[in-house]
All heavy atoms as an XYZ file, in Angstrom:
726
protein
N     134.854     55.386    166.992
C     136.178     54.800    166.944
C     136.277     53.891    165.719
O     135.361     53.152    165.395
C     136.421     53.999    168.230
C     137.706     53.242    168.237
S     138.004     52.557    169.869
C     139.731     52.759    169.926
N     137.414     53.934    165.039
C     137.652     53.127    163.853
C     138.391     51.866    164.264
O     139.374     51.923    165.002
C     138.486     53.920    162.826
C     138.817     53.064    161.630
C     137.754     55.174    162.401
N     137.919     50.728    163.777
C     138.591     49.478    164.117
C     139.926     49.390    163.390
O     140.169     50.074    162.397
C     137.715     48.284    163.738
O     137.723     48.107    162.347
N     140.804     48.526    163.874
C     142.106     48.320    163.240
C     141.930     47.858    161.808
O     142.627     48.311    160.910
C     142.921     47.270    164.028
O     143.007     47.708    165.377
C     144.290     47.105    163.450
N     140.962     46.969    161.552
C     140.723     46.467    160.196
C     140.325     47.600    159.261
O     140.826     47.706    158.162
C     139.642     45.382    160.209
C     139.349     44.813    158.829
C     140.529     44.088    158.212
O     141.323     43.481    158.906
N     140.660     44.184    156.906
N     139.437     48.479    159.705
C     139.006     49.583    158.855
C     140.161     50.535    158.575
O     140.334     50.999    157.459
C     137.856     50.334    159.507
C     136.564     49.550    159.482
C     135.485     50.225    160.287
O     135.762     50.945    161.241
N     134.244     49.984    159.917
N     140.966     50.845    159.582
C     142.091     51.752    159.388
C     143.091     51.162    158.412
O     143.620     51.850    157.543
C     142.765     52.051    160.726
N     143.351     49.875    158.502
C     144.281     49.223    157.596
C     143.743     49.229    156.174
O     144.454     49.560    155.236
C     144.541     47.766    158.051
O     145.050     47.807    159.374
C     145.525     47.073    157.157
N     142.475     48.893    156.001
C     141.869     48.857    154.684
C     141.854     50.242    154.051
O     142.113     50.384    152.858
C     140.443     48.279    154.763
O     140.510     46.994    155.358
C     139.808     48.178    153.402
N     141.595     51.263    154.819
C     141.548     52.625    154.297
C     142.905     53.065    153.758
O     142.972     53.909    152.868
C     141.072     53.581    155.379
N     143.976     52.503    154.267
C     145.319     52.865    153.829
C     145.759     52.112    152.576
O     146.788     52.436    151.997
C     146.333     52.587    154.946
C     146.113     53.498    156.140
O     145.521     54.578    155.979
O     146.532     53.114    157.244
N     145.002     51.117    152.164
C     145.392     50.306    151.015
C     145.109     51.024    149.698
O     144.170     51.808    149.594
C     144.646     48.964    151.020
C     144.864     48.119    152.245
C     146.269     47.585    152.410
O     147.115     47.761    151.512
O     146.539     46.984    153.448
N     145.935     50.749    148.706
C     145.730     51.237    147.340
C     145.521     49.999    146.486
O     146.436     49.200    146.291
C     146.944     52.048    146.853
C     147.178     53.247    147.779
C     146.730     52.494    145.405
C     148.468     53.984    147.507
N     144.290     49.813    146.026
C     143.884     48.581    145.361
C     143.747     48.803    143.855
O     143.049     49.718    143.418
C     142.539     48.067    145.926
C     142.134     46.763    145.253
C     142.617     47.915    147.437
N     144.414     47.972    143.091
C     144.294     47.981    141.629
C     143.882     46.594    141.177
O     144.326     45.587    141.752
C     145.624     48.376    140.980
C     145.802     49.853    140.943
C     146.067     50.669    142.010
C     145.686     50.697    139.815
N     146.121     51.968    141.612
C     145.898     52.020    140.257
C     145.427     50.470    138.472
C     145.861     53.111    139.396
C     145.392     51.558    137.612
C     145.611     52.858    138.076
N     143.029     46.540    140.173
C     142.598     45.267    139.604
C     142.960     45.232    138.127
O     142.780     46.214    137.409
C     141.083     45.069    139.775
O     140.778     45.034    141.170
C     140.618     43.774    139.128
N     143.463     44.086    137.696
C     143.778     43.853    136.296
C     142.687     42.957    135.724
O     142.464     41.856    136.223
C     145.151     43.165    136.150
C     146.246     44.007    136.792
C     145.453     42.884    134.671
C     147.555     43.258    136.989
N     141.990     43.467    134.708
C     140.978     42.667    134.011
C     141.661     42.132    132.759
O     141.983     42.881    131.840
C     139.735     43.498    133.653
C     138.755     42.661    132.822
C     139.062     44.020    134.919
N     141.916     40.831    132.754
C     142.624     40.197    131.646
C     141.587     39.684    130.641
O     140.880     38.722    130.899
C     143.533     39.052    132.147
C     144.330     38.469    130.994
C     144.469     39.547    133.239
N     141.519     40.381    129.508
C     140.556     40.030    128.459
C     141.250     40.103    127.098
O     140.717     40.636    126.134
C     139.354     40.979    128.511
N     142.452     39.569    127.047
C     143.263     39.683    125.845
C     143.208     38.492    124.921
O     143.921     38.459    123.919
N     142.375     37.536    125.246
C     142.339     36.309    124.452
C     141.620     36.449    123.126
O     140.823     37.358    122.914
N     141.894     35.507    122.260
C     141.256     35.494    120.936
C     139.928     34.745    120.965
O     139.146     34.832    120.027
C     142.177     34.831    119.921
O     142.370     33.457    120.249
N     139.672     33.989    122.023
C     138.439     33.216    122.114
C     138.402     32.051    121.147
O     137.337     31.654    120.682
N     139.570     31.499    120.862
C     139.668     30.422    119.869
C     138.755     29.250    120.218
O     138.029     28.753    119.358
C     141.113     29.953    119.763
C     141.348     28.974    118.647
C     142.814     28.666    118.479
O     143.624     28.917    119.361
N     143.172     28.109    117.348
N     138.769     28.799    121.465
C     137.911     27.671    121.842
C     136.442     28.069    121.838
O     135.567     27.260    121.562
C     138.301     27.154    123.233
C     139.642     26.457    123.253
C     140.010     26.030    124.650
N     140.091     27.236    125.489
C     140.179     27.248    126.802
N     140.187     26.109    127.466
N     140.264     28.357    127.471
N     136.168     29.333    122.131
C     134.790     29.835    122.171
C     134.232     30.048    120.768
O     133.029     29.994    120.556
C     134.757     31.145    122.969
C     133.392     31.739    123.141
C     132.476     31.181    124.024
C     133.020     32.869    122.437
C     131.214     31.738    124.187
C     131.764     33.428    122.596
C     130.861     32.863    123.471
N     135.129     30.349    119.835
C     134.694     30.615    118.468
C     134.747     32.090    118.109
O     134.244     32.502    117.070
N     135.328     32.886    118.959
C     135.458     34.329    118.736
C     135.771     35.004    120.051
O     135.740     34.372    121.108
N     136.094     36.274    120.030
C     136.468     36.987    121.259
C     135.279     37.157    122.214
O     134.480     38.068    122.067
C     137.003     38.326    120.758
C     136.453     38.495    119.391
C     136.189     37.125    118.854
N     135.189     36.258    123.164
C     134.017     36.226    124.052
C     133.906     37.453    124.941
O     132.817     37.783    125.410
C     134.021     34.956    124.898
C     135.162     34.848    125.868
C     135.139     33.515    126.595
C     136.408     33.369    127.397
N     136.855     32.014    127.486
N     135.014     38.162    125.163
C     134.957     39.345    126.020
C     134.041     40.432    125.451
O     133.559     41.286    126.179
C     136.365     39.906    126.297
C     137.129     40.399    125.086
C     137.960     39.328    124.422
O     137.509     38.211    124.230
N     139.191     39.667    124.059
N     133.773     40.377    124.144
C     132.916     41.375    123.512
C     131.489     40.875    123.257
O     130.666     41.588    122.698
C     133.535     41.848    122.196
C     134.945     42.356    122.373
C     135.989     41.846    121.611
C     135.247     43.328    123.321
C     137.284     42.301    121.775
C     136.545     43.787    123.501
C     137.558     43.272    122.724
O     138.845     43.717    122.895
N     131.203     39.661    123.670
C     129.851     39.107    123.496
C     128.882     39.787    124.469
O     129.233     40.088    125.608
C     129.844     37.600    123.754
C     130.519     36.804    122.674
C     129.797     36.868    121.339
O     128.555     36.764    121.315
O     130.484     37.018    120.318
N     127.674     39.999    123.999
C     126.637     40.600    124.822
C     126.146     39.574    125.845
O     125.871     38.424    125.506
C     125.483     41.053    123.927
C     124.560     42.047    124.552
C     125.156     43.435    124.708
O     126.143     43.781    124.082
N     124.547     44.221    125.557
N     126.041     39.985    127.083
C     125.512     39.146    128.156
C     124.481     39.992    128.894
O     124.835     40.833    129.722
C     126.624     38.677    129.095
C     126.221     37.751    130.238
C     125.633     36.453    129.688
C     127.402     37.462    131.134
N     123.239     39.830    128.538
C     122.205     40.698    129.097
C     122.373     42.101    128.544
O     122.479     42.305    127.337
N     122.454     43.076    129.429
C     122.502     44.479    129.027
C     123.896     44.969    128.643
O     124.036     46.078    128.143
C     121.963     45.339    130.168
N     124.935     44.170    128.912
C     126.298     44.613    128.667
C     127.129     43.511    128.026
O     126.748     42.350    128.040
C     126.978     44.983    129.995
C     126.324     46.081    130.778
C     127.123     46.373    132.017
O     128.072     47.134    131.967
N     126.752     45.761    133.126
N     128.299     43.896    127.552
C     129.260     42.914    127.067
C     129.928     42.242    128.277
O     129.965     42.804    129.377
C     130.349     43.573    126.220
C     129.847     44.286    124.998
C     130.953     45.009    124.276
N     131.646     45.916    125.180
C     132.819     46.486    124.911
N     133.427     46.269    123.761
N     133.398     47.291    125.771
N     130.469     41.061    128.070
C     131.166     40.341    129.143
C     132.260     41.226    129.736
O     132.395     41.334    130.960
C     131.747     39.005    128.617
C     132.643     38.350    129.647
C     130.627     38.065    128.186
N     133.044     41.894    128.892
C     134.103     42.782    129.365
C     133.553     43.887    130.258
O     134.129     44.196    131.313
C     134.856     43.384    128.181
C     135.946     44.405    128.518
C     137.047     43.770    129.362
C     136.527     45.000    127.250
N     132.440     44.471    129.887
C     131.851     45.563    130.670
C     131.416     45.092    132.063
O     131.585     45.815    133.045
C     130.671     46.178    129.930
C     131.078     46.736    128.578
O     132.215     47.237    128.444
O     130.254     46.661    127.632
N     130.864     43.873    132.146
C     130.498     43.319    133.455
C     131.746     43.175    134.330
O     131.739     43.519    135.514
C     129.830     41.948    133.307
C     128.414     41.990    132.819
C     127.962     41.592    131.597
C     127.263     42.432    133.543
N     126.606     41.770    131.509
C     126.141     42.286    132.697
C     127.070     42.947    134.822
C     124.844     42.628    133.089
C     125.779     43.291    135.210
C     124.691     43.130    134.350
N     132.825     42.672    133.733
C     134.065     42.446    134.478
C     134.683     43.754    134.944
O     135.116     43.872    136.094
C     135.071     41.673    133.617
O     134.536     40.424    133.265
N     134.723     44.729    134.068
C     135.297     46.030    134.427
C     134.443     46.695    135.511
O     134.973     47.276    136.459
C     135.450     46.934    133.189
C     135.816     48.357    133.579
C     136.500     46.353    132.243
N     133.137     46.590    135.403
C     132.252     47.156    136.427
C     132.490     46.543    137.795
O     132.559     47.255    138.807
N     132.632     45.231    137.845
C     132.904     44.551    139.116
C     134.260     44.982    139.669
O     134.408     45.218    140.873
C     132.863     43.038    138.922
N     135.249     45.121    138.792
C     136.581     45.544    139.227
C     136.539     46.962    139.784
O     137.164     47.256    140.807
C     137.566     45.451    138.064
N     135.810     47.837    139.137
C     135.736     49.227    139.608
C     135.033     49.316    140.960
O     135.378     50.153    141.790
C     135.044     50.100    138.568
C     135.946     50.337    137.381
C     135.521     51.523    136.538
N     136.543     51.774    135.538
C     136.341     51.762    134.243
N     135.137     51.522    133.759
N     137.333     51.996    133.407
N     134.056     48.463    141.187
C     133.400     48.441    142.498
C     134.371     48.014    143.585
O     134.342     48.537    144.690
C     132.188     47.517    142.485
C     130.992     48.131    141.828
C     129.774     47.229    141.937
O     129.873     46.011    142.119
N     128.604     47.820    141.801
N     135.228     47.050    143.277
C     136.202     46.565    144.259
C     137.298     47.590    144.507
O     137.910     47.603    145.565
C     136.822     45.249    143.781
N     137.543     48.445    143.529
C     138.595     49.450    143.608
C     137.947     50.823    143.648
O     138.071     51.600    142.705
C     139.518     49.350    142.396
S     140.313     47.765    142.205
N     137.268     51.128    144.725
C     136.483     52.351    144.779
C     137.148     53.543    145.412
O     136.560     54.613    145.467
N     138.375     53.389    145.880
C     139.038     54.498    146.543
C     139.622     55.500    145.569
O     139.768     55.216    144.373
N     139.970     56.681    146.055
C     140.486     57.734    145.168
C     141.837     57.420    144.524
O     142.172     57.979    143.491
C     140.593     58.950    146.088
C     140.689     58.378    147.464
C     139.904     57.098    147.435
N     142.606     56.510    145.113
C     143.912     56.156    144.547
C     143.889     54.777    143.901
O     144.908     54.293    143.433
C     144.990     56.205    145.640
C     145.131     57.604    146.248
C     146.193     57.646    147.308
N     145.837     56.755    148.411
C     146.677     56.381    149.371
N     147.913     56.801    149.371
N     146.272     55.580    150.328
N     142.725     54.138    143.866
C     142.579     52.810    143.292
C     142.376     52.903    141.780
O     142.117     53.983    141.247
C     141.370     52.098    143.908
C     141.490     51.899    145.408
O     142.579     52.118    145.956
O     140.484     51.531    146.027
N     142.478     51.757    141.097
C     142.263     51.788    139.663
C     142.123     50.423    139.043
O     142.278     49.396    139.712
N     141.839     50.429    137.748
C     141.633     49.212    136.979
C     142.475     49.294    135.714
O     142.489     50.329    135.044
C     140.137     49.038    136.599
C     139.937     47.827    135.706
C     139.279     48.933    137.857
N     143.170     48.205    135.401
C     143.903     48.072    134.148
C     143.146     47.054    133.310
O     142.871     45.947    133.780
C     145.357     47.585    134.383
C     146.047     47.316    133.058
C     146.137     48.585    135.219
N     142.805     47.441    132.088
C     142.090     46.557    131.176
C     143.087     46.054    130.132
O     143.713     46.853    129.440
C     140.931     47.292    130.478
C     139.987     47.895    131.526
C     140.173     46.357    129.542
C     139.009     48.900    130.952
N     143.231     44.739    130.042
C     144.159     44.129    129.086
C     143.326     43.446    128.005
O     142.526     42.555    128.311
C     145.096     43.111    129.777
C     146.083     42.535    128.777
C     145.828     43.751    130.956
N     143.500     43.898    126.774
C     142.732     43.382    125.634
C     143.677     43.088    124.478
O     144.861     43.451    124.540
C     141.637     44.392    125.194
C     140.563     44.544    126.261
C     142.232     45.738    124.850
N     143.191     42.461    123.405
C     144.048     42.269    122.238
C     144.609     43.614    121.756
O     143.934     44.641    121.834
C     143.103     41.657    121.199
C     142.059     40.950    122.021
C     141.862     41.841    123.218
N     145.836     43.590    121.253
C     146.525     44.828    120.846
C     145.682     45.679    119.904
O     145.643     46.907    120.038
C     147.865     44.478    120.212
N     145.006     45.060    118.969
C     144.202     45.805    117.994
C     143.037     46.551    118.634
O     142.502     47.493    118.047
C     143.680     44.850    116.916
N     142.640     46.154    119.845
C     141.478     46.747    120.508
C     141.846     47.695    121.647
O     140.959     48.311    122.253
C     140.582     45.636    121.076
C     140.124     44.659    120.014
O     140.073     45.036    118.831
O     139.827     43.502    120.378
N     143.118     47.813    121.970
C     143.545     48.556    123.162
C     143.067     50.002    123.148
O     142.508     50.483    124.143
C     145.056     48.476    123.320
N     143.277     50.727    122.077
C     142.876     52.132    122.026
C     141.357     52.275    122.148
O     140.863     53.113    122.909
C     143.382     52.785    120.740
N     140.636     51.445    121.419
C     139.165     51.518    121.437
C     138.598     51.234    122.829
O     137.635     51.864    123.257
C     138.587     50.527    120.424
C     137.065     50.568    120.358
C     136.464     49.442    119.527
N     136.534     48.194    120.263
C     136.921     47.043    119.738
N     137.278     46.959    118.476
N     136.935     45.945    120.463
N     139.200     50.281    123.539
C     138.678     49.855    124.839
C     139.283     50.613    126.015
O     138.914     50.376    127.159
C     138.906     48.351    125.023
C     138.175     47.488    124.013
C     136.658     47.624    124.076
O     136.100     47.941    125.151
O     136.010     47.408    123.029
N     140.228     51.513    125.744
C     140.867     52.260    126.832
C     141.749     51.382    127.684
O     141.871     51.591    128.886
N     142.354     50.389    127.057
C     143.179     49.440    127.790
C     144.583     49.360    127.246
O     145.029     50.248    126.506
N     145.251     48.293    127.615
C     146.604     48.041    127.133
C     146.620     46.725    126.372
O     145.729     45.895    126.535
C     147.627     48.016    128.287
C     147.344     46.865    129.246
C     147.643     49.341    129.029
C     148.477     46.593    130.209
N     147.647     46.561    125.563
C     147.767     45.360    124.738
C     148.185     44.157    125.564
O     149.133     44.238    126.348
C     148.775     45.598    123.620
N     147.492     43.063    125.366
C     147.865     41.809    125.993
C     148.960     41.119    125.216
O     149.390     41.591    124.160
N     149.408     40.001    125.742
C     150.476     39.240    125.102
C     149.948     38.031    124.360
O     148.736     37.845    124.205
N     150.887     37.183    123.964
C     150.541     35.974    123.203
C     149.946     34.885    124.091
O     149.325     33.953    123.598
C     151.782     35.445    122.490
N     150.122     34.992    125.389
C     149.571     34.013    126.330
C     148.936     34.756    127.500
O     149.157     35.960    127.689
C     150.681     33.090    126.852
O     151.582     33.832    127.664
N     148.161     34.023    128.283
C     147.531     34.645    129.456
C     148.589     35.192    130.408
O     148.457     36.301    130.914
C     146.634     33.648    130.174
C     145.999     34.273    131.412
C     144.851     33.452    131.949
N     144.301     34.048    133.138
C     143.477     35.091    133.161
N     143.115     35.664    132.049
N     143.022     35.569    134.299
N     149.657     34.435    130.643
C     150.680     34.905    131.575
C     151.356     36.180    131.058
O     151.653     37.088    131.839
C     151.710     33.812    131.875
O     152.371     33.406    130.708
N     151.564     36.283    129.748
C     152.132     37.511    129.187
C     151.169     38.681    129.363
O     151.585     39.806    129.639
C     152.473     37.333    127.714
C     153.692     36.479    127.468
C     153.996     36.321    125.982
O     153.533     37.149    125.168
O     154.694     35.352    125.649
N     149.887     38.423    129.210
C     148.887     39.477    129.396
C     148.838     39.929    130.854
O     148.726     41.126    131.136
C     147.513     38.993    128.936
O     147.501     38.815    127.539
N     148.912     38.999    131.785
C     148.933     39.369    133.205
C     150.178     40.206    133.500
O     150.110     41.226    134.188
C     148.863     38.122    134.115
C     149.112     38.492    135.576
C     147.510     37.426    133.962
N     151.331     39.804    132.963
C     152.560     40.582    133.170
C     152.428     41.990    132.587
O     152.881     42.962    133.189
C     153.764     39.858    132.589
C     154.252     38.723    133.477
C     155.627     38.214    133.054
N     155.609     37.465    131.812
C     155.307     36.191    131.693
N     155.005     35.488    132.769
N     155.314     35.588    130.526
N     151.794     42.115    131.430
C     151.574     43.443    130.841
C     150.695     44.287    131.760
O     150.958     45.469    131.971
C     150.937     43.313    129.460
N     149.673     43.666    132.323
C     148.809     44.375    133.267
C     149.553     44.789    134.514
O     149.412     45.918    134.994
N     150.365     43.891    135.051
C     151.149     44.213    136.245
C     152.097     45.378    135.988
O     152.292     46.236    136.855
C     151.938     42.994    136.722
C     151.124     41.900    137.397
C     151.961     40.637    137.570
C     150.587     42.386    138.737
N     152.675     45.431    134.798
C     153.594     46.520    134.458
C     152.879     47.870    134.415
O     153.516     48.909    134.601
C     154.263     46.230    133.115
N     151.572     47.869    134.194
C     150.804     49.112    134.118
C     150.271     49.575    135.466
O     149.773     50.694    135.589
C     149.647     48.936    133.135
N     150.376     48.736    136.488
C     149.896     49.096    137.827
C     150.932     50.014    138.487
O     152.125     49.710    138.471
C     149.667     47.824    138.685
C     149.356     48.190    140.125
C     148.547     46.986    138.089
N     150.491     51.121    139.073
C     151.439     52.023    139.735
C     152.186     51.333    140.879
O     151.632     50.467    141.564
C     150.556     53.146    140.285
C     149.272     53.049    139.542
C     149.116     51.620    139.134
N     153.418     51.733    141.081
C     154.267     51.127    142.114
C     153.692     51.298    143.513
O     153.959     50.478    144.388
C     155.674     51.719    142.035
N     152.889     52.330    143.741
C     152.361     52.559    145.088
C     151.195     51.644    145.453
O     150.729     51.636    146.589
C     151.953     54.020    145.278
C     150.695     54.413    144.534
C     150.953     55.299    143.325
O     152.104     55.525    142.947
O     149.961     55.761    142.749
N     150.705     50.851    144.502
C     149.614     49.919    144.802
C     150.061     48.946    145.895
O     151.161     48.414    145.846
C     149.201     49.157    143.560
N     149.186     48.728    146.863
C     149.506     47.804    147.959
C     148.793     46.469    147.795
O     149.194     45.475    148.386
C     149.142     48.418    149.314
O     147.754     48.777    149.316
C     149.997     49.651    149.597
N     147.715     46.458    147.010
C     146.978     45.230    146.720
C     146.702     45.211    145.224
O     146.234     46.206    144.664
C     145.644     45.145    147.481
C     145.885     45.105    148.983
C     144.817     43.949    147.023
C     144.610     45.180    149.819
N     147.021     44.090    144.570
C     146.728     43.927    143.149
C     145.891     42.668    142.992
O     146.280     41.594    143.414
C     148.023     43.815    142.301
C     147.673     43.585    140.841
C     148.897     45.041    142.470
N     144.725     42.835    142.377
C     143.822     41.715    142.100
C     143.868     41.435    140.605
O     143.994     42.361    139.806
C     142.390     42.069    142.482
S     142.189     42.599    144.200
N     143.769     40.161    140.246
C     143.706     39.788    138.840
C     142.355     39.122    138.612
O     142.076     38.071    139.193
C     144.865     38.853    138.433
C     144.732     38.456    136.958
C     146.207     39.521    138.686
N     141.527     39.748    137.802
C     140.195     39.212    137.515
C     140.333     38.042    136.555
O     140.996     38.132    135.534
C     139.345     40.315    136.869
C     137.970     39.869    136.535
N     137.686     39.109    135.416
C     136.794     40.059    137.154
C     136.392     38.866    135.375
N     135.828     39.438    136.412
N     139.720     36.929    136.912
C     139.800     35.749    136.053
C     138.409     35.382    135.584
O     137.561     34.997    136.292
C     140.417     34.601    136.827
C     140.751     33.415    135.944
O     140.624     33.540    134.713
O     141.129     32.379    136.481
């Protein structure tokens, strides 16, 4: 028998927005591309997001600086974090029932 919680969760369509569109001005450069152990910071974040969104209708939107969007398989961020989040939200399919924003 499937519990009510499991049945509800199975019906959800989960999308995560990984917001990595910053210039890294305070850091001294775009920190999302810095190596952290075996991967870049961005790769760790995208990997965690994909684990959280493991269903067949789930997905991840990667928001990066406009110049990097094609290379990273993402979309262009905005001039501010809130603009980048809005750009990510616009890319999430309407059928998504849960949207997570990775911070």
